[in-house]
PDB file of N, CA, C, O and CB in Angstrom:
ATOM      1  N   UNK A   1       2.079   0.885 -34.569  1.00  0.00           N
ATOM      2  CA  UNK A   1       2.785   2.135 -34.794  1.00  0.00           C
ATOM      3  C   UNK A   1       1.839   3.272 -35.142  1.00  0.00           C
ATOM      4  O   UNK A   1       2.293   4.402 -35.318  1.00  0.00           O
ATOM      5  CB  UNK A   1       3.801   1.963 -35.890  1.00  0.00           C
ATOM      6  N   UNK A   2       0.536   3.012 -35.247  1.00  0.00           N
ATOM      7  CA  UNK A   2      -0.363   4.096 -35.617  1.00  0.00           C
ATOM      8  C   UNK A   2      -0.569   5.076 -34.462  1.00  0.00           C
ATOM      9  O   UNK A   2      -1.027   6.196 -34.689  1.00  0.00           O
ATOM     10  CB  UNK A   2      -1.703   3.533 -36.068  1.00  0.00           C
ATOM     11  N   UNK A   3      -0.243   4.681 -33.227  1.00  0.00           N
ATOM     12  CA  UNK A   3      -0.397   5.574 -32.085  1.00  0.00           C
ATOM     13  C   UNK A   3       0.896   6.312 -31.747  1.00  0.00           C
ATOM     14  O   UNK A   3       0.969   6.961 -30.704  1.00  0.00           O
ATOM     15  CB  UNK A   3      -0.868   4.792 -30.881  1.00  0.00           C
ATOM     16  N   UNK A   4       1.906   6.230 -32.589  1.00  0.00           N
ATOM     17  CA  UNK A   4       3.176   6.887 -32.323  1.00  0.00           C
ATOM     18  C   UNK A   4       3.053   8.391 -32.547  1.00  0.00           C
ATOM     19  O   UNK A   4       2.626   8.837 -33.612  1.00  0.00           O
ATOM     20  CB  UNK A   4       4.282   6.299 -33.211  1.00  0.00           C
ATOM     21  N   UNK A   5       3.427   9.156 -31.547  1.00  0.00           N
ATOM     22  CA  UNK A   5       3.353  10.622 -31.612  1.00  0.00           C
ATOM     23  C   UNK A   5       4.784  11.160 -31.659  1.00  0.00           C
ATOM     24  O   UNK A   5       5.517  11.069 -30.675  1.00  0.00           O
ATOM     25  CB  UNK A   5       2.556  11.221 -30.379  1.00  0.00           C
ATOM     26  N   UNK A   6       5.173  11.716 -32.795  1.00  0.00           N
ATOM     27  CA  UNK A   6       6.530  12.212 -32.978  1.00  0.00           C
ATOM     28  C   UNK A   6       6.843  13.355 -32.021  1.00  0.00           C
ATOM     29  O   UNK A   6       7.942  13.408 -31.468  1.00  0.00           O
ATOM     30  CB  UNK A   6       6.733  12.667 -34.414  1.00  0.00           C
ATOM     31  N   UNK A   7       5.900  14.268 -31.814  1.00  0.00           N
ATOM     32  CA  UNK A   7       6.141  15.398 -30.919  1.00  0.00           C
ATOM     33  C   UNK A   7       6.411  14.933 -29.486  1.00  0.00           C
ATOM     34  O   UNK A   7       7.286  15.469 -28.805  1.00  0.00           O
ATOM     35  CB  UNK A   7       4.947  16.351 -30.942  1.00  0.00           C
ATOM     36  N   UNK A   8       5.660  13.945 -29.043  1.00  0.00           N
ATOM     37  CA  UNK A   8       5.846  13.421 -27.697  1.00  0.00           C
ATOM     38  C   UNK A   8       7.177  12.716 -27.560  1.00  0.00           C
ATOM     39  O   UNK A   8       7.849  12.839 -26.536  1.00  0.00           O
ATOM     40  CB  UNK A   8       4.721  12.473 -27.337  1.00  0.00           C
ATOM     41  N   UNK A   9       7.563  11.978 -28.590  1.00  0.00           N
ATOM     42  CA  UNK A   9       8.860  11.293 -28.562  1.00  0.00           C
ATOM     43  C   UNK A   9      10.010  12.280 -28.545  1.00  0.00           C
ATOM     44  O   UNK A   9      10.997  12.068 -27.840  1.00  0.00           O
ATOM     45  CB  UNK A   9       8.997  10.365 -29.761  1.00  0.00           C
ATOM     46  N   UNK A  10       9.899  13.354 -29.309  1.00  0.00           N
ATOM     47  CA  UNK A  10      10.950  14.371 -29.310  1.00  0.00           C
ATOM     48  C   UNK A  10      11.033  15.081 -27.966  1.00  0.00           C
ATOM     49  O   UNK A  10      12.128  15.381 -27.489  1.00  0.00           O
ATOM     50  CB  UNK A  10      10.705  15.389 -30.422  1.00  0.00           C
ATOM     51  N   UNK A  11       9.900  15.349 -27.359  1.00  0.00           N
ATOM     52  CA  UNK A  11       9.886  15.991 -26.059  1.00  0.00           C
ATOM     53  C   UNK A  11      10.515  15.096 -24.991  1.00  0.00           C
ATOM     54  O   UNK A  11      11.278  15.566 -24.147  1.00  0.00           O
ATOM     55  CB  UNK A  11       8.461  16.356 -25.670  1.00  0.00           C
ATOM     56  N   UNK A  12      10.190  13.812 -25.036  1.00  0.00           N
ATOM     57  CA  UNK A  12      10.789  12.864 -24.088  1.00  0.00           C
ATOM     58  C   UNK A  12      12.283  12.753 -24.307  1.00  0.00           C
ATOM     59  O   UNK A  12      13.044  12.648 -23.346  1.00  0.00           O
ATOM     60  CB  UNK A  12      10.139  11.483 -24.218  1.00  0.00           C
ATOM     61  N   UNK A  13      12.713  12.774 -25.557  1.00  0.00           N
ATOM     62  CA  UNK A  13      14.149  12.717 -25.858  1.00  0.00           C
ATOM     63  C   UNK A  13      14.867  13.961 -25.326  1.00  0.00           C
ATOM     64  O   UNK A  13      15.987  13.871 -24.824  1.00  0.00           O
ATOM     65  CB  UNK A  13      14.376  12.583 -27.382  1.00  0.00           C
ATOM     66  N   UNK A  14      14.220  15.111 -25.439  1.00  0.00           N
ATOM     67  CA  UNK A  14      14.825  16.342 -24.904  1.00  0.00           C
ATOM     68  C   UNK A  14      14.957  16.296 -23.393  1.00  0.00           C
ATOM     69  O   UNK A  14      15.941  16.786 -22.840  1.00  0.00           O
ATOM     70  CB  UNK A  14      13.998  17.557 -25.306  1.00  0.00           C
ATOM     71  N   UNK A  15      13.980  15.714 -22.725  1.00  0.00           N
ATOM     72  CA  UNK A  15      14.051  15.582 -21.267  1.00  0.00           C
ATOM     73  C   UNK A  15      15.227  14.675 -20.894  1.00  0.00           C
ATOM     74  O   UNK A  15      16.003  14.997 -19.993  1.00  0.00           O
ATOM     75  CB  UNK A  15      12.713  15.013 -20.693  1.00  0.00           C
ATOM     76  N   UNK A  16      15.355  13.554 -21.580  1.00  0.00           N
ATOM     77  CA  UNK A  16      16.445  12.622 -21.278  1.00  0.00           C
ATOM     78  C   UNK A  16      17.797  13.276 -21.565  1.00  0.00           C
ATOM     79  O   UNK A  16      18.720  13.166 -20.758  1.00  0.00           O
ATOM     80  CB  UNK A  16      16.293  11.318 -22.100  1.00  0.00           C
ATOM     81  N   UNK A  17      17.920  13.949 -22.699  1.00  0.00           N
ATOM     82  CA  UNK A  17      19.171  14.622 -23.034  1.00  0.00           C
ATOM     83  C   UNK A  17      19.511  15.734 -22.024  1.00  0.00           C
ATOM     84  O   UNK A  17      20.679  15.980 -21.726  1.00  0.00           O
ATOM     85  CB  UNK A  17      19.084  15.206 -24.448  1.00  0.00           C
ATOM     86  N   UNK A  18      18.494  16.379 -21.520  1.00  0.00           N
ATOM     87  CA  UNK A  18      18.723  17.419 -20.522  1.00  0.00           C
ATOM     88  C   UNK A  18      19.341  16.829 -19.256  1.00  0.00           C
ATOM     89  O   UNK A  18      20.277  17.400 -18.696  1.00  0.00           O
ATOM     90  CB  UNK A  18      17.409  18.139 -20.187  1.00  0.00           C
ATOM     91  N   UNK A  19      18.821  15.694 -18.807  1.00  0.00           N
ATOM     92  CA  UNK A  19      19.357  15.087 -17.594  1.00  0.00           C
ATOM     93  C   UNK A  19      20.721  14.457 -17.841  1.00  0.00           C
ATOM     94  O   UNK A  19      21.546  14.419 -16.928  1.00  0.00           O
ATOM     95  CB  UNK A  19      18.391  14.041 -17.057  1.00  0.00           C
ATOM     96  N   UNK A  20      20.980  13.970 -19.029  1.00  0.00           N
ATOM     97  CA  UNK A  20      22.330  13.481 -19.378  1.00  0.00           C
ATOM     98  C   UNK A  20      23.312  14.649 -19.350  1.00  0.00           C
ATOM     99  O   UNK A  20      24.435  14.521 -18.862  1.00  0.00           O
ATOM    100  CB  UNK A  20      22.337  12.792 -20.789  1.00  0.00           C
ATOM    101  N   UNK A  21      22.874  15.782 -19.878  1.00  0.00           N
ATOM    102  CA  UNK A  21      23.735  16.965 -19.888  1.00  0.00           C
ATOM    103  C   UNK A  21      24.001  17.475 -18.474  1.00  0.00           C
ATOM    104  O   UNK A  21      25.052  18.064 -18.221  1.00  0.00           O
ATOM    105  CB  UNK A  21      23.101  18.073 -20.731  1.00  0.00           C
ATOM    106  N   UNK A  22      23.071  17.258 -17.554  1.00  0.00           N
ATOM    107  CA  UNK A  22      23.308  17.622 -16.155  1.00  0.00           C
ATOM    108  C   UNK A  22      24.504  16.845 -15.620  1.00  0.00           C
ATOM    109  O   UNK A  22      25.380  17.407 -14.963  1.00  0.00           O
ATOM    110  CB  UNK A  22      22.049  17.348 -15.288  1.00  0.00           C
ATOM    111  N   UNK A  23      24.530  15.554 -15.907  1.00  0.00           N
ATOM    112  CA  UNK A  23      25.658  14.739 -15.465  1.00  0.00           C
ATOM    113  C   UNK A  23      26.973  15.205 -16.066  1.00  0.00           C
ATOM    114  O   UNK A  23      27.998  15.244 -15.387  1.00  0.00           O
ATOM    115  CB  UNK A  23      25.423  13.291 -15.819  1.00  0.00           C
ATOM    116  N   UNK A  24      26.936  15.554 -17.336  1.00  0.00           N
ATOM    117  CA  UNK A  24      28.157  16.064 -17.996  1.00  0.00           C
ATOM    118  C   UNK A  24      28.599  17.379 -17.370  1.00  0.00           C
ATOM    119  O   UNK A  24      29.789  17.586 -17.130  1.00  0.00           O
ATOM    120  CB  UNK A  24      27.920  16.257 -19.513  1.00  0.00           C
ATOM    121  N   UNK A  25      27.652  18.263 -17.107  1.00  0.00           N
ATOM    122  CA  UNK A  25      27.992  19.569 -16.512  1.00  0.00           C
ATOM    123  C   UNK A  25      28.562  19.399 -15.114  1.00  0.00           C
ATOM    124  O   UNK A  25      29.481  20.121 -14.729  1.00  0.00           O
ATOM    125  CB  UNK A  25      26.755  20.483 -16.463  1.00  0.00           C
ATOM    126  N   UNK A  26      28.036  18.464 -14.359  1.00  0.00           N
ATOM    127  CA  UNK A  26      28.581  18.210 -13.020  1.00  0.00           C
ATOM    128  C   UNK A  26      29.988  17.652 -13.139  1.00  0.00           C
ATOM    129  O   UNK A  26      30.874  18.023 -12.369  1.00  0.00           O
ATOM    130  CB  UNK A  26      27.677  17.232 -12.226  1.00  0.00           C
ATOM    131  N   UNK A  27      30.196  16.761 -14.102  1.00  0.00           N
ATOM    132  CA  UNK A  27      31.527  16.199 -14.318  1.00  0.00           C
ATOM    133  C   UNK A  27      32.545  17.250 -14.705  1.00  0.00           C
ATOM    134  O   UNK A  27      33.717  17.133 -14.345  1.00  0.00           O
ATOM    135  CB  UNK A  27      31.474  15.139 -15.379  1.00  0.00           C
ATOM    136  N   UNK A  28      32.130  18.263 -15.423  1.00  0.00           N
ATOM    137  CA  UNK A  28      33.026  19.353 -15.817  1.00  0.00           C
ATOM    138  C   UNK A  28      33.072  20.468 -14.777  1.00  0.00           C
ATOM    139  O   UNK A  28      33.761  21.471 -14.956  1.00  0.00           O
ATOM    140  CB  UNK A  28      32.593  19.924 -17.156  1.00  0.00           C
ATOM    141  N   UNK A  29      32.330  20.278 -13.690  1.00  0.00           N
ATOM    142  CA  UNK A  29      32.252  21.234 -12.571  1.00  0.00           C
ATOM    143  C   UNK A  29      31.720  22.606 -13.005  1.00  0.00           C
ATOM    144  O   UNK A  29      32.202  23.652 -12.571  1.00  0.00           O
ATOM    145  CB  UNK A  29      33.630  21.400 -11.935  1.00  0.00           C
ATOM    146  N   UNK A  30      30.714  22.557 -13.873  1.00  0.00           N
ATOM    147  CA  UNK A  30      30.003  23.779 -14.273  1.00  0.00           C
ATOM    148  C   UNK A  30      28.627  23.709 -13.598  1.00  0.00           C
ATOM    149  O   UNK A  30      27.634  23.324 -14.215  1.00  0.00           O
ATOM    150  CB  UNK A  30      29.879  23.912 -15.875  1.00  0.00           C
ATOM    151  N   UNK A  31      28.598  24.084 -12.340  1.00  0.00           N
ATOM    152  CA  UNK A  31      27.414  23.835 -11.539  1.00  0.00           C
ATOM    153  C   UNK A  31      26.241  24.734 -11.909  1.00  0.00           C
ATOM    154  O   UNK A  31      25.088  24.324 -11.774  1.00  0.00           O
ATOM    155  CB  UNK A  31      27.743  24.011 -10.093  1.00  0.00           C
ATOM    156  N   UNK A  32      26.509  25.940 -12.367  1.00  0.00           N
ATOM    157  CA  UNK A  32      25.399  26.809 -12.775  1.00  0.00           C
ATOM    158  C   UNK A  32      24.689  26.225 -13.987  1.00  0.00           C
ATOM    159  O   UNK A  32      23.464  26.297 -14.080  1.00  0.00           O
ATOM    160  CB  UNK A  32      25.905  28.233 -13.089  1.00  0.00           C
ATOM    161  N   UNK A  33      25.452  25.641 -14.926  1.00  0.00           N
ATOM    162  CA  UNK A  33      24.848  25.018 -16.097  1.00  0.00           C
ATOM    163  C   UNK A  33      24.074  23.762 -15.689  1.00  0.00           C
ATOM    164  O   UNK A  33      23.010  23.482 -16.241  1.00  0.00           O
ATOM    165  CB  UNK A  33      25.929  24.671 -17.143  1.00  0.00           C
ATOM    166  N   UNK A  34      24.599  23.017 -14.737  1.00  0.00           N
ATOM    167  CA  UNK A  34      23.906  21.828 -14.254  1.00  0.00           C
ATOM    168  C   UNK A  34      22.555  22.218 -13.644  1.00  0.00           C
ATOM    169  O   UNK A  34      21.557  21.529 -13.851  1.00  0.00           O
ATOM    170  CB  UNK A  34      24.775  21.075 -13.217  1.00  0.00           C
ATOM    171  N   UNK A  35      22.527  23.304 -12.906  1.00  0.00           N
ATOM    172  CA  UNK A  35      21.265  23.768 -12.295  1.00  0.00           C
ATOM    173  C   UNK A  35      20.274  24.187 -13.359  1.00  0.00           C
ATOM    174  O   UNK A  35      19.092  23.855 -13.272  1.00  0.00           O
ATOM    175  CB  UNK A  35      21.522  24.939 -11.332  1.00  0.00           C
ATOM    176  N   UNK A  36      20.744  24.919 -14.371  1.00  0.00           N
ATOM    177  CA  UNK A  36      19.859  25.364 -15.450  1.00  0.00           C
ATOM    178  C   UNK A  36      19.295  24.176 -16.201  1.00  0.00           C
ATOM    179  O   UNK A  36      18.097  24.130 -16.482  1.00  0.00           O
ATOM    180  CB  UNK A  36      20.603  26.291 -16.416  1.00  0.00           C
ATOM    181  N   UNK A  37      20.148  23.210 -16.532  1.00  0.00           N
ATOM    182  CA  UNK A  37      19.697  22.027 -17.256  1.00  0.00           C
ATOM    183  C   UNK A  37      18.748  21.176 -16.415  1.00  0.00           C
ATOM    184  O   UNK A  37      17.796  20.597 -16.938  1.00  0.00           O
ATOM    185  CB  UNK A  37      20.894  21.193 -17.692  1.00  0.00           C
ATOM    186  N   UNK A  38      19.010  21.106 -15.120  1.00  0.00           N
ATOM    187  CA  UNK A  38      18.149  20.341 -14.209  1.00  0.00           C
ATOM    188  C   UNK A  38      16.744  20.916 -14.195  1.00  0.00           C
ATOM    189  O   UNK A  38      15.765  20.181 -14.326  1.00  0.00           O
ATOM    190  CB  UNK A  38      18.731  20.336 -12.784  1.00  0.00           C
ATOM    191  N   UNK A  39      16.646  22.222 -14.038  1.00  0.00           N
ATOM    192  CA  UNK A  39      15.326  22.855 -13.998  1.00  0.00           C
ATOM    193  C   UNK A  39      14.649  22.854 -15.368  1.00  0.00           C
ATOM    194  O   UNK A  39      13.424  22.761 -15.451  1.00  0.00           O
ATOM    195  CB  UNK A  39      15.449  24.286 -13.486  1.00  0.00           C
ATOM    196  N   UNK A  40      15.426  22.954 -16.429  1.00  0.00           N
ATOM    197  CA  UNK A  40      14.826  22.886 -17.762  1.00  0.00           C
ATOM    198  C   UNK A  40      14.309  21.475 -18.043  1.00  0.00           C
ATOM    199  O   UNK A  40      13.300  21.314 -18.729  1.00  0.00           O
ATOM    200  CB  UNK A  40      15.850  23.306 -18.839  1.00  0.00           C
ATOM    201  N   UNK A  41      14.984  20.461 -17.525  1.00  0.00           N
ATOM    202  CA  UNK A  41      14.493  19.099 -17.676  1.00  0.00           C
ATOM    203  C   UNK A  41      13.144  18.911 -17.010  1.00  0.00           C
ATOM    204  O   UNK A  41      12.241  18.302 -17.584  1.00  0.00           O
ATOM    205  CB  UNK A  41      15.488  18.118 -17.107  1.00  0.00           C
ATOM    206  N   UNK A  42      13.005  19.431 -15.802  1.00  0.00           N
ATOM    207  CA  UNK A  42      11.718  19.329 -15.123  1.00  0.00           C
ATOM    208  C   UNK A  42      10.650  20.184 -15.803  1.00  0.00           C
ATOM    209  O   UNK A  42       9.480  19.803 -15.828  1.00  0.00           O
ATOM    210  CB  UNK A  42      11.863  19.741 -13.666  1.00  0.00           C
ATOM    211  N   UNK A  43      11.035  21.320 -16.346  1.00  0.00           N
ATOM    212  CA  UNK A  43      10.065  22.148 -17.069  1.00  0.00           C
ATOM    213  C   UNK A  43       9.567  21.430 -18.312  1.00  0.00           C
ATOM    214  O   UNK A  43       8.368  21.430 -18.591  1.00  0.00           O
ATOM    215  CB  UNK A  43      10.686  23.500 -17.454  1.00  0.00           C
ATOM    216  N   UNK A  44      10.478  20.817 -19.062  1.00  0.00           N
ATOM    217  CA  UNK A  44      10.065  20.053 -20.242  1.00  0.00           C
ATOM    218  C   UNK A  44       9.187  18.863 -19.869  1.00  0.00           C
ATOM    219  O   UNK A  44       8.235  18.535 -20.577  1.00  0.00           O
ATOM    220  CB  UNK A  44      11.289  19.568 -21.010  1.00  0.00           C
ATOM    221  N   UNK A  45       9.518  18.218 -18.744  1.00  0.00           N
ATOM    222  CA  UNK A  45       8.717  17.096 -18.301  1.00  0.00           C
ATOM    223  C   UNK A  45       7.308  17.550 -17.924  1.00  0.00           C
ATOM    224  O   UNK A  45       6.334  16.845 -18.189  1.00  0.00           O
ATOM    225  CB  UNK A  45       9.388  16.400 -17.121  1.00  0.00           C
ATOM    226  N   UNK A  46       7.202  18.717 -17.310  1.00  0.00           N
ATOM    227  CA  UNK A  46       5.866  19.197 -16.936  1.00  0.00           C
ATOM    228  C   UNK A  46       5.048  19.553 -18.174  1.00  0.00           C
ATOM    229  O   UNK A  46       3.830  19.380 -18.183  1.00  0.00           O
ATOM    230  CB  UNK A  46       5.974  20.419 -16.005  1.00  0.00           C
ATOM    231  N   UNK A  47       5.710  20.049 -19.218  1.00  0.00           N
ATOM    232  CA  UNK A  47       5.006  20.329 -20.481  1.00  0.00           C
ATOM    233  C   UNK A  47       4.464  19.028 -21.052  1.00  0.00           C
ATOM    234  O   UNK A  47       3.319  18.979 -21.502  1.00  0.00           O
ATOM    235  CB  UNK A  47       5.949  21.026 -21.512  1.00  0.00           C
ATOM    236  N   UNK A  48       5.262  17.989 -21.038  1.00  0.00           N
ATOM    237  CA  UNK A  48       4.807  16.691 -21.558  1.00  0.00           C
ATOM    238  C   UNK A  48       3.654  16.112 -20.751  1.00  0.00           C
ATOM    239  O   UNK A  48       2.702  15.578 -21.319  1.00  0.00           O
ATOM    240  CB  UNK A  48       5.958  15.704 -21.571  1.00  0.00           C
ATOM    241  N   UNK A  49       3.734  16.215 -19.446  1.00  0.00           N
ATOM    242  CA  UNK A  49       2.652  15.693 -18.610  1.00  0.00           C
ATOM    243  C   UNK A  49       1.371  16.503 -18.801  1.00  0.00           C
ATOM    244  O   UNK A  49       0.274  15.945 -18.804  1.00  0.00           O
ATOM    245  CB  UNK A  49       3.066  15.704 -17.131  1.00  0.00           C
ATOM    246  N   UNK A  50       1.515  17.820 -18.960  1.00  0.00           N
ATOM    247  CA  UNK A  50       0.340  18.657 -19.211  1.00  0.00           C
ATOM    248  C   UNK A  50      -0.321  18.298 -20.537  1.00  0.00           C
ATOM    249  O   UNK A  50      -1.547  18.233 -20.628  1.00  0.00           O
ATOM    250  CB  UNK A  50       0.729  20.139 -19.205  1.00  0.00           C
ATOM    251  N   UNK A  51       0.491  18.066 -21.561  1.00  0.00           N
ATOM    252  CA  UNK A  51      -0.058  17.663 -22.866  1.00  0.00           C
ATOM    253  C   UNK A  51      -0.762  16.318 -22.769  1.00  0.00           C
ATOM    254  O   UNK A  51      -1.828  16.125 -23.355  1.00  0.00           O
ATOM    255  CB  UNK A  51       1.057  17.594 -23.922  1.00  0.00           C
ATOM    256  N   UNK A  52      -0.166  15.392 -22.029  1.00  0.00           N
ATOM    257  CA  UNK A  52      -0.771  14.062 -21.886  1.00  0.00           C
ATOM    258  C   UNK A  52      -2.116  14.157 -21.170  1.00  0.00           C
ATOM    259  O   UNK A  52      -3.090  13.525 -21.578  1.00  0.00           O
ATOM    260  CB  UNK A  52       0.177  13.115 -21.115  1.00  0.00           C
ATOM    261  N   UNK A  53      -2.163  14.954 -20.098  1.00  0.00           N
ATOM    262  CA  UNK A  53      -3.410  15.110 -19.353  1.00  0.00           C
ATOM    263  C   UNK A  53      -4.484  15.752 -20.236  1.00  0.00           C
ATOM    264  O   UNK A  53      -5.645  15.343 -20.203  1.00  0.00           O
ATOM    265  CB  UNK A  53      -3.178  15.959 -18.085  1.00  0.00           C
ATOM    266  N   UNK A  54      -4.096  16.749 -21.018  1.00  0.00           N
ATOM    267  CA  UNK A  54      -5.058  17.408 -21.906  1.00  0.00           C
ATOM    268  C   UNK A  54      -5.565  16.442 -22.973  1.00  0.00           C
ATOM    269  O   UNK A  54      -6.748  16.448 -23.312  1.00  0.00           O
ATOM    270  CB  UNK A  54      -4.420  18.640 -22.571  1.00  0.00           C
ATOM    271  N   UNK A  55      -4.670  15.616 -23.495  1.00  0.00           N
ATOM    272  CA  UNK A  55      -5.054  14.643 -24.518  1.00  0.00           C
ATOM    273  C   UNK A  55      -5.998  13.594 -23.937  1.00  0.00           C
ATOM    274  O   UNK A  55      -6.943  13.183 -24.611  1.00  0.00           O
ATOM    275  CB  UNK A  55      -3.808  13.966 -25.112  1.00  0.00           C
ATOM    276  N   UNK A  56      -5.766  13.156 -22.714  1.00  0.00           N
ATOM    277  CA  UNK A  56      -6.627  12.158 -22.091  1.00  0.00           C
ATOM    278  C   UNK A  56      -8.008  12.723 -21.773  1.00  0.00           C
ATOM    279  O   UNK A  56      -9.001  11.997 -21.821  1.00  0.00           O
ATOM    280  CB  UNK A  56      -5.979  11.628 -20.823  1.00  0.00           C
ATOM    281  N   UNK A  57      -8.079  14.011 -21.450  1.00  0.00           N
ATOM    282  CA  UNK A  57      -9.370  14.614 -21.145  1.00  0.00           C
ATOM    283  C   UNK A  57     -10.220  14.805 -22.387  1.00  0.00           C
ATOM    284  O   UNK A  57     -11.447  14.734 -22.315  1.00  0.00           O
ATOM    285  CB  UNK A  57      -9.173  15.938 -20.454  1.00  0.00           C
ATOM    286  N   UNK A  58      -9.587  15.045 -23.517  1.00  0.00           N
ATOM    287  CA  UNK A  58     -10.357  15.245 -24.749  1.00  0.00           C
ATOM    288  C   UNK A  58     -10.781  13.930 -25.374  1.00  0.00           C
ATOM    289  O   UNK A  58     -11.726  13.902 -26.163  1.00  0.00           O
ATOM    290  CB  UNK A  58      -9.548  16.046 -25.750  1.00  0.00           C
ATOM    291  N   UNK A  59     -10.104  12.838 -25.040  1.00  0.00           N
ATOM    292  CA  UNK A  59     -10.455  11.539 -25.638  1.00  0.00           C
ATOM    293  C   UNK A  59     -11.640  10.896 -24.965  1.00  0.00           C
ATOM    294  O   UNK A  59     -12.053   9.804 -25.355  1.00  0.00           O
ATOM    295  CB  UNK A  59      -9.280  10.597 -25.577  1.00  0.00           C
TER     296      UNK A  59
END
């Protein structure tokens, strides 16, 4: 557990919740919200991947 990164776990949780919310928005037929959540999920995922790449380069 010494390698557990709380910020990374929270970011991953936000990505997952964003994609779950996309499904909910589609179910409620709020397509504009589904599109916003879909793109925000990918934006959050890119932030996480960028952080991971930066961390691997410094190590």
